[in-house]
C-alpha positions as CSV (number, residue, x, y, z in Angstrom):
1,M,24.9,8.4,14.2
2,T,20.8,8.6,13.0
3,A,19.8,6.0,11.3
4,T,18.4,6.6,7.9
5,T,14.6,6.5,7.2
6,R,13.4,4.4,4.4
7,I,9.9,5.1,2.4
8,L,8.9,2.6,0.1
9,H,6.6,4.3,-2.7
10,I,4.6,1.5,-3.8
11,E,2.6,2.9,-7.4
12,A,-0.6,1.0,-8.4
13,S,-1.6,2.7,-11.0
14,P,-0.7,1.7,-14.8
15,T,-1.2,4.7,-16.2
16,G,2.4,6.3,-15.4
17,A,2.4,10.0,-15.9
18,R,-0.8,10.6,-16.8
19,S,-2.2,9.0,-12.7
20,R,-3.5,11.7,-10.7
21,S,-2.5,9.4,-7.5
22,R,0.8,8.9,-9.0
23,D,1.2,12.7,-9.6
24,T,-0.2,13.4,-6.0
25,A,2.2,11.2,-3.9
26,L,5.4,12.1,-6.1
27,H,4.2,15.7,-5.1
28,F,3.9,14.4,-1.6
29,L,7.9,12.7,-1.4
30,A,9.5,15.9,-3.3
31,Q,7.6,18.2,-0.3
32,H,8.9,15.9,2.1
33,R,12.6,15.5,0.9
34,A,12.8,19.0,0.7
35,H,12.3,19.1,4.6
36,H,14.4,16.2,5.4
37,P,17.1,15.5,2.4
38,E,18.3,12.9,4.4
39,V,15.2,10.2,3.7
40,E,16.1,7.1,1.5
41,I,12.9,6.6,-1.3
42,E,12.3,3.3,-3.2
43,T,9.8,3.4,-5.4
44,L,8.6,-0.2,-6.6
45,D,6.1,-0.2,-9.6
46,L,3.8,-2.7,-9.1
47,W,3.0,-3.2,-12.8
48,K,6.5,-3.5,-13.5
49,T,7.0,-6.5,-10.5
50,D,6.9,-10.1,-11.4
51,L,4.6,-11.5,-8.9
52,P,4.6,-15.4,-8.0
53,A,1.4,-16.4,-8.6
54,F,-0.4,-17.4,-5.5
55,D,-2.1,-20.4,-6.7
56,A,-2.7,-24.1,-5.1
57,T,1.2,-25.1,-5.3
58,M,2.0,-21.6,-3.6
59,I,-1.0,-22.5,-1.2
60,D,0.0,-26.0,-0.5
61,A,3.7,-24.2,0.1
62,K,2.4,-22.1,2.6
63,F,1.0,-25.0,4.5
64,A,3.8,-27.3,3.9
65,V,6.1,-25.0,5.6
66,L,4.0,-23.5,8.2
67,R,2.4,-26.5,9.6
68,S,5.9,-28.5,9.5
69,Q,5.5,-30.5,7.8
70,T,7.5,-32.4,4.9
71,A,8.1,-29.7,2.1
72,T,9.5,-30.1,-1.4
73,A,12.2,-28.5,-2.9
74,E,9.7,-26.8,-5.4
75,Q,7.8,-26.1,-2.6
76,Q,10.4,-24.5,-0.4
77,R,11.3,-22.9,-3.5
78,R,8.3,-20.8,-3.8
79,W,7.5,-19.8,-0.4
80,Q,10.8,-18.0,0.2
81,G,9.7,-16.3,-3.2
82,A,7.0,-14.7,-1.0
83,V,8.8,-14.3,1.9
84,H,12.1,-12.4,-0.1
85,L,9.3,-10.2,-1.1
86,A,7.5,-9.9,2.2
87,R,10.9,-9.2,3.9
88,A,11.4,-6.5,1.6
89,F,8.2,-4.5,2.3
90,N,8.7,-4.7,6.5
91,A,12.3,-3.2,5.9
92,A,10.7,0.1,5.4
93,D,9.9,2.6,8.1
94,K,7.4,4.3,5.8
95,Y,4.8,3.5,3.0
96,V,3.2,5.8,0.5
97,F,1.0,4.3,-2.1
98,N,-0.6,5.2,-5.0
99,L,-3.6,3.7,-6.3
100,P,-6.8,4.7,-8.2
101,M,-10.2,3.0,-7.6
102,W,-11.2,0.1,-9.6
103,N,-14.9,-0.8,-9.4
104,F,-15.4,0.8,-5.9
105,G,-12.2,-1.1,-5.0
106,I,-8.2,-1.8,-5.4
107,P,-6.4,-2.6,-8.6
108,Y,-6.1,-6.5,-8.8
109,Q,-2.0,-6.1,-8.6
110,L,-2.3,-4.2,-5.2
111,K,-4.3,-6.8,-4.5
112,H,-2.0,-9.4,-5.8
113,Y,0.7,-8.2,-3.8
114,I,-1.2,-7.4,-1.2
115,D,-1.5,-11.5,-1.0
116,I,1.8,-12.0,-1.2
117,V,3.5,-10.0,1.2
118,T,0.8,-10.7,4.1
119,L,2.9,-13.6,5.7
120,P,2.4,-15.4,9.2
121,G,5.5,-15.2,11.3
122,E,6.6,-12.1,8.9
123,N,4.1,-9.0,9.4
124,W,1.3,-11.0,11.6
125,T,1.0,-13.6,14.2
126,W,-1.9,-15.3,15.7
127,S,-2.5,-17.2,18.6
128,P,-5.0,-19.1,20.6
129,Q,-4.5,-16.7,24.0
130,A,-3.9,-13.0,21.7
131,G,-5.6,-13.9,18.2
132,Y,-4.4,-12.1,15.4
133,A,-1.7,-9.3,16.1
134,G,0.3,-7.4,13.7
135,L,4.0,-7.2,13.6
136,L,5.2,-3.9,12.3
137,H,3.8,-1.3,14.8
138,G,5.6,1.7,14.6
139,K,5.7,2.3,11.2
140,R,3.5,4.9,9.1
141,A,2.1,5.5,5.8
142,A,0.4,7.9,3.4
143,L,-2.3,6.6,1.1
144,V,-3.1,8.9,-2.0
145,Y,-6.1,7.7,-3.6
146,S,-7.8,8.4,-7.2
147,S,-11.7,7.9,-8.1
148,A,-13.3,9.0,-11.3
149,G,-16.3,9.4,-8.5
150,D,-16.3,11.7,-5.3
151,Y,-17.0,9.5,-1.9
152,P,-17.7,11.6,0.8
153,V,-18.6,10.9,3.8
154,G,-22.3,11.8,4.7
155,L,-23.5,11.3,1.3
156,P,-25.1,8.2,0.2
157,S,-22.0,7.6,-2.6
158,H,-19.6,6.6,0.5
159,E,-21.2,3.2,1.2
160,K,-20.2,2.5,-2.4
161,D,-15.9,2.9,-1.6
162,F,-14.6,-0.2,-0.6
163,Q,-10.6,0.9,-1.5
164,K,-10.1,3.6,1.4
165,P,-11.7,0.8,4.1
166,Y,-10.0,-2.4,2.6
167,M,-6.4,-0.3,2.5
168,R,-7.1,0.9,6.5
169,T,-7.9,-2.2,7.5
170,W,-5.3,-4.2,5.5
171,L,-2.6,-1.5,7.6
172,R,-4.2,-2.1,10.9
173,F,-4.2,-5.8,10.7
174,L,-0.6,-5.6,10.2
175,G,0.0,-2.9,13.1
176,I,0.3,0.0,11.1
177,D,-2.1,2.5,12.6
178,D,-0.7,5.6,11.8
179,V,-2.2,6.3,8.4
180,V,-2.4,10.1,6.7
181,E,-4.9,9.8,3.3
182,I,-5.2,12.2,0.5
183,A,-7.7,11.6,-2.3
184,A,-7.8,13.0,-5.7
185,A,-11.3,13.4,-6.6
186,P,-13.4,13.0,-8.9
187,T,-11.5,12.5,-11.9
188,L,-13.9,12.3,-14.3
189,A,-15.7,15.7,-14.1
190,P,-15.8,19.2,-16.1
191,P,-12.2,20.2,-16.8
192,E,-12.8,23.1,-13.7
193,T,-13.7,20.3,-11.5
194,V,-11.1,17.9,-11.9
195,A,-8.2,21.2,-12.0
196,A,-9.5,22.2,-8.8
197,A,-9.9,18.6,-6.7
198,L,-5.9,18.3,-8.1
199,A,-5.2,21.5,-6.4
200,R,-7.0,20.8,-3.4
201,A,-5.3,17.0,-3.4
202,R,-1.4,18.9,-3.8
203,V,-2.1,21.4,-1.1
204,E,-3.5,18.2,1.3
205,A,-0.1,16.4,0.6
206,E,1.9,19.5,1.3
207,R,0.5,19.9,4.4
208,L,0.8,16.3,5.6
209,S,4.3,15.6,4.3
210,L,5.1,18.2,7.1
211,S,4.6,16.0,9.5
212,F,5.3,12.5,7.7
């Protein structure tokens, strides 16, 4: 019996139905499901998720546990909350992220989530011999972006884009090298320009969804 493929759709835009990245991601998922009706899709809206604070208490808990020191009951509880979220993330076979560009980077709620779920021993490891190594090999990800401006490779504006390089680097750190990208941009332009950009993004979503 073939195992069911689990896709985790992570929504990082707070604007819901008005989000261009979300609309494009949902189109991607709908097209993918049309060809693969057996897939399971779970949606995680980061703006409706209660993420634990990654504060001094969490950092102390992290090192108390990892260094096999005597961790208090509260530290153990805090750390297990992060581990629970990390393992839920790790359990997916594929990932679809939709995210807008904020100040040339990613939304703070997504960065918070990344800081919580990126845990040593859960999805990456380190040793003196091998250095850092990701543990999520064999998984795939689709990154669906939106941005007010356009940042194509080869133009001076490209050097201001820290949204896409950050996501690629983070996923590669976890061992996820099979990544496809869709950009709905620009979204701050004359209506006809925006409409054309969104149409191109949908066409690209349809194309990439077939082999995802």
